[in-house]
C-alpha positions as CSV (number, residue, x, y, z in Angstrom):
1,M,-39.4,48.7,46.7
2,R,-36.1,47.4,45.3
3,E,-34.7,43.9,45.7
4,G,-32.0,45.1,48.0
5,D,-34.6,46.1,50.6
6,L,-35.6,42.4,51.2
7,T,-33.5,39.7,52.8
8,Y,-33.6,35.9,52.5
9,D,-35.4,35.8,55.9
10,D,-38.1,38.0,54.3
11,F,-38.5,35.6,51.4
12,L,-38.7,32.6,53.7
13,R,-41.3,34.2,55.9
14,R,-43.5,35.8,53.2
15,I,-43.4,33.3,50.3
16,D,-45.2,29.9,50.3
17,I,-43.3,27.0,48.9
18,Q,-46.4,26.0,47.0
19,D,-46.3,29.3,45.1
20,V,-42.7,28.6,44.1
21,L,-43.7,25.1,42.9
22,K,-46.5,26.6,40.8
23,D,-44.2,29.2,39.3
24,A,-41.7,26.4,38.5
25,G,-44.4,24.8,36.3
26,Y,-45.8,22.2,38.8
27,H,-49.6,21.6,39.3
28,L,-51.4,20.5,42.4
29,N,-52.3,16.8,42.1
30,R,-55.8,16.8,43.5
31,R,-56.2,13.0,42.9
32,D,-53.2,12.0,44.9
33,G,-54.0,10.0,48.1
34,L,-51.2,11.6,50.1
35,R,-51.7,13.3,53.5
36,Y,-50.0,16.4,52.3
37,P,-50.2,18.5,49.1
38,S,-48.2,17.1,46.2
39,Y,-47.3,18.8,43.0
40,V,-46.6,17.1,39.6
41,R,-45.4,18.2,36.2
42,L,-47.7,17.7,33.2
43,D,-46.7,16.9,29.6
44,G,-47.9,18.6,26.4
45,D,-51.1,16.5,26.5
46,G,-51.9,17.4,30.1
47,R,-50.8,14.0,31.4
48,R,-48.8,13.6,34.6
49,V,-45.1,13.0,34.1
50,R,-44.3,9.9,36.1
51,G,-41.6,10.3,38.8
52,D,-41.6,14.1,38.7
53,K,-43.4,14.9,41.9
54,F,-42.8,17.2,44.9
55,I,-44.5,16.7,48.3
56,V,-45.0,19.6,50.7
57,T,-44.0,18.8,54.3
58,A,-46.3,18.9,57.3
59,N,-45.2,22.4,58.3
60,G,-45.7,23.8,54.8
61,Y,-42.3,25.4,54.6
62,C,-40.5,22.8,52.6
63,C,-40.9,20.2,49.9
64,F,-39.1,17.0,48.9
65,Q,-39.0,14.8,45.8
66,P,-39.5,11.1,46.6
67,P,-37.8,8.8,47.0
68,E,-35.0,11.2,48.0
69,Q,-35.5,12.6,51.6
70,K,-33.7,16.0,51.0
71,L,-35.8,19.0,51.9
72,Y,-36.0,22.2,49.8
73,N,-37.1,25.5,51.2
74,V,-38.0,28.5,49.0
75,I,-34.4,29.5,48.6
76,S,-32.7,26.1,48.1
77,F,-35.5,25.0,45.6
78,I,-34.8,28.0,43.4
79,K,-31.0,27.7,43.6
80,E,-31.0,24.0,42.8
81,H,-33.6,24.0,40.0
82,P,-32.7,27.3,38.1
83,Q,-33.9,25.8,34.8
84,F,-37.5,25.8,36.0
85,F,-37.7,29.6,36.2
86,S,-38.3,32.1,33.3
87,D,-35.9,34.6,35.0
88,Y,-32.9,32.3,34.6
89,R,-30.1,33.0,32.1
90,A,-27.0,30.9,31.5
91,G,-24.2,31.8,33.9
92,M,-26.5,33.7,36.3
93,S,-25.6,33.8,39.9
94,P,-27.9,31.6,42.1
95,D,-28.3,34.5,44.5
96,R,-29.3,36.8,41.7
97,L,-31.9,34.3,40.5
98,V,-33.4,34.0,44.0
99,N,-33.8,37.8,44.2
100,L,-35.4,38.0,40.8
101,V,-37.9,35.1,41.4
102,C,-38.8,36.1,44.9
103,N,-39.2,39.8,44.2
104,R,-41.4,38.9,41.2
105,L,-43.6,36.6,43.4
106,L,-43.9,39.5,45.9
107,H,-44.7,41.9,43.0
108,H,-41.6,44.0,43.6
109,F,-39.7,45.3,40.6
110,T,-35.9,44.7,40.2
111,D,-33.5,46.7,38.1
112,D,-31.5,45.1,35.3
113,R,-27.8,44.4,35.5
114,T,-25.3,45.0,32.7
115,T,-23.7,41.8,31.3
116,R,-20.0,41.5,31.4
117,V,-18.5,40.4,28.1
118,L,-15.3,38.5,28.3
119,Q,-12.6,38.6,25.6
120,P,-11.9,35.3,23.8
121,L,-9.0,33.3,25.1
122,K,-5.8,33.3,23.0
123,E,-5.0,30.1,21.3
124,S,-2.6,28.2,23.5
125,K,0.3,26.0,22.6
126,P,-0.5,22.2,22.4
127,F,0.3,20.3,25.5
128,S,3.5,18.3,25.6
129,M,5.2,16.4,28.5
130,D,8.5,17.3,26.9
131,D,8.1,20.8,28.3
132,Y,8.4,19.5,31.9
133,D,10.9,17.8,34.2
134,I,9.2,15.1,36.1
135,H,9.9,14.0,39.7
136,R,8.1,10.8,40.7
137,F,7.1,9.3,44.0
138,N,8.9,6.0,44.7
139,P,7.3,3.9,47.5
140,Q,10.7,2.2,48.0
141,E,12.8,5.4,48.3
142,R,12.1,7.8,51.1
143,E,14.1,10.6,49.6
144,T,11.7,10.8,46.6
145,Q,8.7,11.1,48.8
146,K,9.9,14.2,50.8
147,K,9.2,16.7,48.1
148,F,5.5,15.8,48.1
149,Y,5.1,16.4,51.8
150,P,3.9,20.1,51.6
151,Y,1.4,19.4,48.9
152,F,-0.4,16.6,50.9
153,K,0.2,17.6,54.5
154,F,-2.3,20.5,54.5
155,R,-4.8,18.3,52.7
156,G,-4.7,15.6,55.4
157,I,-3.8,12.9,52.9
158,D,-1.5,10.4,54.6
159,L,1.4,8.4,53.3
160,Y,-0.5,5.2,52.8
161,T,-2.9,7.0,50.4
162,Q,0.0,8.4,48.6
163,Y,1.4,4.9,48.2
164,A,-1.9,3.7,46.8
165,F,-2.0,6.4,44.1
166,H,1.7,7.0,43.5
167,R,1.6,6.0,39.9
168,H,-1.0,8.7,39.2
169,F,0.7,11.9,40.4
170,C,4.1,13.6,40.1
171,L,5.9,16.9,40.5
172,A,6.1,18.7,37.1
173,T,8.6,21.5,36.7
174,K,8.2,23.8,33.6
175,H,11.0,25.9,32.2
176,R,9.9,29.4,31.1
177,A,11.3,31.5,28.3
178,D,12.7,34.0,30.9
179,G,14.8,31.2,32.5
180,L,12.6,30.9,35.6
181,T,11.2,27.5,36.7
182,F,8.2,26.6,38.8
183,S,6.8,23.3,40.0
184,N,3.3,22.0,40.7
185,L,1.8,18.8,41.9
186,A,0.5,17.3,38.7
187,F,-2.2,14.7,38.1
188,P,-1.8,13.4,34.5
189,M,-4.9,13.5,32.3
190,S,-5.6,11.0,29.5
191,L,-8.4,10.1,27.1
192,P,-10.6,7.1,28.0
193,G,-9.4,4.0,26.1
194,K,-6.2,5.6,24.8
195,E,-2.6,5.8,25.8
196,G,-0.7,9.0,26.5
197,T,-1.0,12.1,28.5
198,V,-3.1,15.0,27.1
199,G,-2.8,17.4,30.0
200,L,-2.2,18.0,33.7
201,E,-4.5,18.8,36.6
202,E,-2.2,21.1,38.7
203,R,-2.0,22.2,42.3
204,G,0.5,24.7,43.6
205,R,2.5,24.6,46.8
206,P,0.2,25.7,49.7
207,R,0.9,29.1,51.3
208,L,2.7,29.3,54.7
209,D,-0.5,29.7,56.5
210,G,-1.8,26.4,55.1
211,S,-4.3,27.9,52.7
212,G,-4.6,26.7,49.2
213,G,-2.3,27.9,46.4
214,Y,-2.6,27.8,42.6
215,K,-5.0,25.3,41.0
216,G,-5.7,24.8,37.4
217,K,-4.6,22.9,34.3
218,A,-1.4,22.9,32.4
219,E,-1.2,25.0,29.2
220,G,-2.7,23.3,26.2
221,S,-4.4,20.5,28.2
222,N,-7.3,18.8,26.5
223,S,-9.9,19.8,29.0
224,S,-12.9,19.0,26.9
225,E,-12.1,15.2,26.7
226,G,-9.2,14.4,28.9
227,L,-9.4,13.7,32.6
228,W,-7.5,12.1,35.5
229,M,-8.2,8.4,35.9
230,A,-6.5,6.3,38.6
231,S,-6.9,2.9,40.2
232,P,-4.7,1.7,43.1
233,A,-5.0,-1.9,41.8
234,E,-4.4,-0.7,38.2
235,T,-7.8,-1.8,37.0
236,P,-8.4,-0.8,33.4
237,L,-11.4,1.4,32.8
238,S,-13.1,-1.2,30.6
239,S,-12.8,-3.8,33.4
240,A,-14.0,-1.7,36.3
241,T,-17.2,-2.5,38.1
242,R,-17.2,0.8,40.0
243,I,-16.3,4.3,38.8
244,Y,-16.0,7.2,41.3
245,W,-16.4,10.7,39.9
246,F,-14.9,13.8,41.5
247,E,-14.2,17.5,40.7
248,S,-10.5,17.2,41.8
249,A,-7.9,14.5,42.3
250,Y,-7.5,15.6,45.9
251,D,-11.1,14.8,46.6
252,A,-10.7,11.3,45.1
253,M,-7.7,10.6,47.3
254,A,-9.5,11.9,50.4
255,Y,-12.6,9.7,49.6
256,Y,-10.3,6.6,49.3
257,Q,-8.6,7.4,52.6
258,L,-12.0,7.8,54.3
259,H,-13.4,4.5,53.1
260,Q,-10.7,2.1,52.2
261,K,-10.5,0.4,55.6
262,E,-14.2,-0.5,55.6
263,D,-14.2,-1.4,51.8
264,R,-11.2,-3.5,50.9
265,E,-12.4,-3.9,47.3
266,L,-12.2,-0.1,46.9
267,R,-8.6,-0.3,45.6
268,K,-10.0,-2.1,42.5
269,A,-12.2,0.8,41.6
270,V,-11.4,3.5,39.1
271,F,-11.3,7.1,40.4
272,V,-12.0,9.9,38.0
273,S,-11.4,13.7,38.3
274,T,-12.8,16.1,35.8
275,G,-10.6,18.9,37.2
276,G,-13.6,21.2,37.6
277,N,-16.7,21.5,35.5
278,P,-17.4,18.1,33.8
279,T,-17.8,18.3,30.1
280,V,-20.0,16.3,27.8
281,G,-16.8,14.8,26.1
282,Q,-15.4,13.7,29.5
283,M,-18.6,12.0,30.5
284,R,-19.4,10.3,27.3
285,G,-15.8,9.1,27.0
286,V,-15.7,7.4,30.4
287,I,-19.3,6.0,30.1
288,S,-18.6,4.5,26.6
289,H,-15.8,2.4,28.1
290,S,-17.5,1.4,31.3
291,R,-21.1,0.5,30.4
292,S,-21.4,-2.3,32.9
293,A,-20.0,-0.4,35.9
294,V,-21.9,1.4,38.6
295,H,-21.0,5.1,38.5
296,H,-20.7,6.7,41.9
297,I,-21.3,10.5,41.6
298,C,-19.2,12.2,44.3
299,F,-19.2,15.8,43.1
300,D,-19.3,18.7,45.6
301,T,-22.4,19.5,47.6
302,D,-22.8,23.1,46.4
303,S,-25.2,24.1,43.7
304,A,-22.7,23.7,41.0
305,G,-21.8,20.2,42.2
306,K,-25.5,19.2,42.2
307,E,-25.8,20.5,38.6
308,F,-22.8,18.5,37.6
309,A,-24.3,15.4,39.2
310,E,-27.6,15.8,37.2
311,N,-25.7,16.4,34.0
312,L,-23.8,13.1,34.5
313,R,-27.1,11.3,35.3
314,K,-28.5,12.6,32.0
315,A,-25.4,11.4,30.1
316,I,-25.8,7.9,31.6
317,R,-29.5,7.9,30.8
318,H,-28.7,8.9,27.2
319,A,-26.2,6.0,26.9
320,V,-28.7,3.5,28.2
321,R,-31.5,4.8,26.0
322,S,-29.2,4.6,22.9
323,D,-28.9,0.8,23.3
324,I,-32.7,0.2,23.2
325,E,-34.2,-0.9,19.9
326,P,-37.4,1.1,19.5
327,T,-39.7,-1.8,18.3
328,P,-43.4,-1.0,17.7
329,E,-44.3,-2.4,21.1
330,R,-41.7,-0.4,22.9
331,K,-41.9,2.9,21.0
332,P,-45.1,4.3,22.8
333,Y,-43.4,3.9,26.2
334,L,-40.1,5.3,25.0
335,D,-41.8,8.3,23.5
336,S,-43.4,9.0,26.8
337,I,-40.1,9.4,28.6
338,P,-39.3,13.1,29.2
339,E,-36.1,14.5,27.7
340,G,-33.2,13.7,29.9
341,G,-35.3,11.3,31.9
342,G,-34.3,7.7,32.9
343,I,-35.9,4.7,31.4
344,D,-38.2,4.3,34.4
345,K,-39.7,7.8,33.9
346,G,-42.1,7.0,31.1
347,D,-45.9,6.5,31.4
348,A,-46.4,3.2,33.2
349,D,-49.9,2.8,31.6
350,L,-48.0,2.0,28.3
351,L,-46.2,-1.0,29.7
352,P,-47.2,-4.6,29.5
353,D,-49.6,-5.8,32.2
354,G,-47.0,-7.5,34.4
355,V,-44.6,-4.6,34.3
356,R,-47.4,-2.1,34.9
357,A,-48.6,-4.1,37.9
358,A,-45.0,-4.2,39.3
359,Y,-44.8,-0.4,39.0
360,G,-48.1,0.0,40.7
361,K,-46.8,-1.9,43.8
362,Y,-43.7,0.2,43.8
363,E,-45.5,3.5,43.5
364,A,-47.9,2.6,46.3
365,A,-45.0,1.7,48.6
366,W,-43.1,4.8,47.6
367,E,-46.0,7.1,48.4
368,E,-46.6,5.4,51.8
369,A,-42.9,5.7,52.7
370,S,-42.9,9.3,51.7
371,A,-45.9,10.1,53.8
372,M,-44.4,8.3,56.8
373,R,-41.1,10.3,56.5
374,S,-42.9,13.6,56.2
375,G,-45.6,12.9,58.8
376,G,-43.3,12.8,61.8
377,L,-45.5,10.2,63.6
378,S,-44.0,7.0,62.4
379,H,-41.3,5.0,64.2
380,P,-37.9,4.9,62.5
381,D,-38.0,1.1,62.3
382,D,-41.4,1.3,60.6
383,I,-40.0,3.8,58.1
384,R,-37.0,1.6,57.4
385,E,-39.2,-1.5,56.9
386,Q,-41.4,0.4,54.5
387,T,-38.4,1.8,52.6
388,E,-36.9,-1.7,52.3
389,A,-40.2,-2.9,50.9
390,M,-40.3,0.0,48.5
391,N,-36.8,-0.8,47.3
392,G,-37.7,-4.5,46.8
393,Y,-40.7,-3.5,44.7
394,Y,-38.6,-1.2,42.6
395,K,-36.1,-3.9,41.9
396,D,-38.9,-6.2,40.7
397,F,-40.2,-3.4,38.5
398,R,-36.8,-2.5,37.1
399,R,-36.1,-6.1,36.3
400,G,-39.3,-6.4,34.3
401,L,-38.8,-3.1,32.6
402,S,-35.3,-4.1,31.5
403,E,-36.5,-7.3,30.1
404,F,-39.3,-5.5,28.2
405,L,-36.7,-3.0,26.8
406,G,-34.1,-5.6,25.9
407,L,-31.5,-4.4,28.4
408,D,-29.1,-6.6,30.3
409,E,-26.6,-6.0,33.1
410,R,-23.9,-5.1,30.5
411,N,-25.7,-2.1,29.1
412,D,-28.1,-1.1,31.9
413,T,-25.6,1.4,33.4
414,K,-26.5,2.6,36.9
415,A,-25.6,5.6,39.0
416,V,-25.4,6.3,42.7
417,R,-25.1,9.7,44.3
418,E,-22.7,10.0,47.3
419,E,-22.2,13.1,49.4
420,P,-19.8,13.8,52.3
421,L,-21.2,14.4,55.8
422,Y,-23.5,17.3,56.4
423,A,-22.0,20.8,56.2
424,C,-18.9,19.5,54.3
425,K,-18.5,20.9,50.8
426,D,-16.4,18.1,49.5
427,W,-14.6,14.9,50.6
428,N,-11.3,16.7,51.3
429,D,-13.3,19.1,53.6
430,Q,-14.7,16.1,55.4
431,L,-11.3,14.5,55.8
432,L,-9.8,17.7,57.3
433,K,-12.7,18.2,59.7
434,L,-12.4,14.6,60.9
435,R,-8.7,15.0,61.4
436,K,-9.2,18.1,63.4
437,Q,-11.7,16.4,65.6
438,E,-9.2,13.5,66.2
439,E,-6.5,16.0,67.1
440,T,-8.8,17.7,69.6
441,V,-9.6,14.4,71.3
442,R,-6.0,13.4,71.5
443,Q,-5.0,16.8,72.9
444,G,-7.7,16.4,75.6
445,Q,-6.5,12.9,76.5
446,N,-2.9,14.1,76.8
447,E,-3.9,17.0,79.0
448,S,-5.9,14.6,81.2
449,H,-2.9,12.3,81.5
450,E,-0.6,15.2,82.4
451,N,-3.0,16.3,85.1
452,E,-3.0,12.8,86.6
453,Q,0.8,12.8,86.7
454,K,0.9,16.1,88.5
455,R,-1.4,15.1,91.3
456,P,0.5,14.6,94.7
457,T,1.1,11.1,96.0
458,G,-1.7,9.9,98.2
459,Y,-4.2,12.2,96.5
460,H,-7.7,10.8,96.5
461,R,-10.8,12.0,94.7
């Protein structure tokens, strides 16, 4: 039977999530005191890797990785953890990988696919702002604002948000050798800690039906290190306490519009757009100039966005790890941290007694909270209370761990993952959906009012 004969429904019905976990290199943890099966990863010496555990849910169809509550079924687990499977090759389609893994687990053969070889890109001309005529948005002059209307209208980004970011976008018109000109909405890119523009993140004028037009970067842009950085309050990167990461400047502006009313301090944050796939150079550049900030990872919710988020977490972990002096008392614990893991992922048995005891309290609370979430029998208030207790124990453990490793608030960089509402791919998607809901409500209210006005005098319900 060939892979095309089976569907995702077949895979979900016929493959056990525990078989997928085993194929991904996880082992059943028979000594765990949880109510449901848990799977852990082992290191080269056969010891459990701390913090790398998946728990199977009560119905047996999904699993989750505490302390996160997100559930993975057979399909989503493979798509979001491609590196765990021997079938994976760089650049492989997630759907292709699912078919390969699932058919192999069902003992069905699949036929190979030819690999498409791309021709190398031609060397481009170095970027220069001198190649463009620039039109800027002036909050004091209405006429300067009108040209930006079509670019922001279909994105749902209002005038107040444009005011907030007006220093960080423009219209850039390039003159071609054939005499033609074309303009794009441009978000200037720069290098962290340096002056000057090294490229442009560009968006074309939307089509008449409102669908998106051209998106890309200007010719010669330094995409490996340059990125868009903006702060409504003009906060320098080195002084920021919060950094927000996005895949596009549109998403950054949408996030600000969605949250600025409830968070007045948001204007002091620095918003960053990688303009697509985040590079190591972009991540290291920003992190090196904002070590004491909390990094809010706001990438898209698709599989690529999740991969970008994990890559950024790894870059932050690497930066934190590089500041730790590997003294003889610290080295055994540091050596036990898996590659790419955070400083809290080492073997707790190698920590001083006080820190180890703090971790034990956290782990016990963590496992109890995880079991309560997956069991389906606990009251939400009890789960919330247990989760708060777990978080409190983690803070105690982290404080002791940081002291042991010689870290302070200035170099213990932290990261927070933020995602838009369910079923929204990105923040601009959420903004547009909320705007559509509001318009539907207003339309219903107007129709109700018109019907009231049309009723004859003396009419009674």
